[in-house]
Steps between C-alpha positions, in 0.01 A plus 500: 500500500231375741415133550187499280688651205776243544251205494336640185838530327593144593166365374554674168809287426499142370767230491428299183673179387545634146717799593801552726395847626193594705210622286323827589124538467368764257136607469555596135783460244768764566570581133175589326671577168685167488338156477613272780462122473430253777771234527241250623242507222671715235208743480516879530491615863193723533408492868643425844836326477823414673828616351875523542598846375868409498450208258187613313321185617118506525225264615137597495327444832318182392820332379700615804246356742444172313566198726824309447303172511148445372255214553273547203140367495551395136812302593416324823768236532811718469601856581649778285822681590559856384822530298669806353546305174387167362737214597564352155857521372418498129219685326206682656174376639141608428251574775261208543208739544538767230760327276725809482876475573608515864767773492475638856383356833345156472312269733662162439392153613729197508263333249616768249180701515585870461287812541569871462474671836190694386342183349554311823349778712205560267408130467545457878257787560247358250526153656442626852246775441321394179205731438619762749833534319333550161213728596696820433617380155284605206343237273590517133279378217715345223493677165645209301282210393617141475386511140762759401773436251743246656794728414355769728474251786878488528486829692218399735579503873449191716351440842781430746293235678364272224726627219211530258453815285316801647261497205140436586492505882483788744846558646702709745807701408638684805758776474783258576437324167348167612218364285245266653161379389239596758389137501858392585514733802180338628624140459444274803828410675401132522273275292404135469511347153346169395821394317707495819454361850666789688407869525668732249646832615583812297881510464792605284589213266858472625559139381375612154269200471261453209127541557328165554215605271654687204850346538665840439770646729467848651806630681367848582201599711274287719355151478296271722745254654452194720520586869663161569782546246373240250649686200147563382412847364214653304508833322256764623321497165476119490323474838173610339523263203171305454495150645276360224462588131299379201670501163418417137813285487346251740123513489421184695605613848615813685872540575603532864810687620717247681858375529586225250829321431658485155199498270553704180282801427278439199600835351870558573591130543727583794489300825646594836529334836244579768333801332156658529297453182142490383424129498225255412572187704252291299670568166856587615458828314743776608528871423770715653375813670723701266332341197152615601389659280742412217562750217262437212757611239879478523720700266869408494655616174847399617408131490210488252369753248128439571288531813389196699140480619380312808267206439240505778501124548719221626598259220725197458762551228870530418660842534634608160790685665642241741345175375356403840166320523269635768155606612522877535359841405686604184572815304442499124662681206222476243724635223758221534269231639711462816367382836743554787543523876498852639860458617608382153398827333822654631740212435848633412547499122872417503705349782848368559448151644780364718529172310546651154764721337259722301193703594172312441172655381143432606288354218131401495554203267773326301447354156519122505654292222369146467488297820792666675478569873669774697656437841530767770868552575435544871254226605552285185128445455318562171404857407160555338607731218140610433526714814752737656866427574843665497703427189845570351480486122881488467529172686145355487508523879160493672383526862160491667394845621457377857840327492678812376334724761498245783744695717602869482871414476441269201463793259511872444313716251686637196398743227623314194587153381828643372778473759671826584847359530665366189674167547855594599738234379798387702735488199576651160631326188860573403491265200246241391666244729635714785344725763594749771319396819444729800642240739844458341787724388587308181305408189329161501494265202217265406593130501336159481809290572460255785725605789609315811394567856393863456221700665294782362587816695135603485301200625796290630370194314721286280598621153380216276431469129270805492639822341700717737719810505854481632794732561826416323702674775320382817325198644161664437201323340136589446222291352360686201163515678660649814695758300184622326296561818346849536649742756155539657246223540159439649520210749158335501503354852616819675170678565611692812611787273320439169595838352873434534702333225794292617841632394768263364841541667815295538831497684387402849437204728146483639241260636199439276175585678320209328729195498725612787826414320799731528620585152742719306287510185277768353228641723162657435460755778188678631600856592196536727562213743854398389395141435746324271412209274742278312439432130397140562203627704423825318467336157257222590147570374173425682434233234802294408630162393733265682701209358380289789137516387320481168229764559497872564541606862303795638580702809234500773520734801300252709621152421482258790664170418830317467791584272573217255868593487591498871189372681462815711165668565397797287307825553571695181630281217494404133240239416378308196125534445479161329670276755564709815877472457640764742837673539645747746640819347845394616472152349379637166818712482744212559776514234493215249878451533707546817847420624640376830857461628450125559435430130715617208203485260191718480192348666161498330173586676303173496128470567452134590732218603437202275769291667337356813809328650540589869838671446346750257252626759759680709666835442866450410597825676315508833442120499145554623202314351366648176141464375530357145178680399647843580731699274876454535827567319671209325831439326448234233875433475582458870150380597489754782161624616431774758238728648472836320589691819811285547618574144420870491597581856481866600731657242440343160410842359816681609749523214854390582756758399285799599685756713398726786650712777385373837616502862833642618717341231667772286486310168213386276368153583400239242217249539640145479371151560784254536454146376817322614700729734319625814703761694381610842276804541686781680186583700351167614800272440297239308587376148371721215324232297197726442477846343791712618669837438869492415762769444673424169781752552699257715386575856392141567176650629194277466174500697157343466243726337270395783753632756567836331166605351292759689268357762211491458517474121136565402303617199591865567877430506728538198874475448653677203718293267819633347526517122 
């Protein structure tokens, strides 16, 4: 073999990063009867290529010679790296030019912009050569009109630059399958626009920003983006939008396209920050670019059986759907006599609102009896029942439309006012006075006898004169109301997962996510986020009564003030509309009766100290000063008075006698709280005068609960109790 032949042979081989063997150049595919596919682009190899005969690996010449790194004119600030496969561990990724899946070689940028190898090369060629690159491509006249049946438009192809349909504009469709409007090939690479102070350059929309004019996002294709990285983009189509319009909706003055802050559109009633709108500065009249022109007739049979017709004039009136007074351009149902906002035509008919147990329905009016008034159960202001609201006929529960839909996580849309899940009870009757409860092995008997110092195993509050169920074989008690709780319940204040019902369980120690107390009582558990709520918190309504105040208390999410029970500042709290009496959630849930080891009698929650002697204004437990106007616990027999936190401590809601298996000790441990005899803790060596765990088998093993419990013991921690 002479030297020239040897050089030719060497030049016909290629070392490529995607394959471990050298690739040999072929003028044509070697197997004419068999289709061979390029590993770079996935297309059939039909011309010059490089291959590895041993492995059956092929790359067409264009893919084999593609650069490993590309500085693309449509992506100036960062470079692309050629990868054999996209870098994402889970799922695939679409090409940001043609929107098809990237299954072979991909040009990847660290900003997560991804292009097929052929898309990257084609768009690079168009960007650099413009008219020269497209001269050899035939022009195609579209055969489909924009006035065709909308169902047929589903199959229309889109321009890969502006991502608008190839319907009524001359376009290019080269053999490689890329569709481009001719006008998009001829776009200038840089423009100046009156809405922005810097030049705008034609780029891929890698940050996926919304257009400053139409406010719509466009991930694929090209946009005009700020050359100084101001996060300002304009769609190709929006660049040519007129700067001034005249409209019948505002006949006094022309409307100028400009950026305006938070003024609502007179048609859709939406307002956004720093958006381009058509604006009359003299009248503060705004129309969104997307609302020009508005549809003259809107048909939405899902929400209303008749069509709504646009009224070509701005008027001041109350929307019949949402009850809001305003000066806007309405839509009218002449059959029903309704005048509504455009956005209110499609109000959800039935929703599940986070503060109510049942689905609530949208109504246009509510019949009024006499002089009664209806109060919104969210903002607590009066509802005008002559206009729209959301209403539950089962409970006479009503909410303003704007209150119900204020935030997306406040509600979700449902199909029916009937709940899908039947109320699953937590017990069944054995006889008329006894039940079998899910939480206990034995039957429970109904009783009204007054018992001694006993706690309900459900809520851990004192068993008083109210009816309760008890076990004749065990120290197990349940208030009748706690025994009859449903197995699944809607918790009104938990709107993080509004579609999830809380599940009632028992037999564990947990920390309540609301009050923070550790407790061994029943728990309502959210399976989605594993939040656990004790019964004392889960059963309090958003409107409730308290023995410490004569009026109804309503819960407010934003309630800046001072708690009347403890004097602390409030953010979200219960408040009286009549006199601004305010309570923390935690203070509202204080038990009426509590016990402490320093007093043999039960102490009563007291709301004001009428005895103003100096000795009565100190806590008898911590001996610190006590504000006589704040709530406290008091023993009328011993004349002891104390702060609520001093009486309740940290473990008032842990039942003594409960058993668990914890730590290295081989036997079950029982929760105890000694009153007279304080043995030393085997872990810290200090006396066990607080909640402790003791082995009752005779091991003389006793430790503080605080010393043995898992650390940290948070809202996601549970310890199983032994039956």
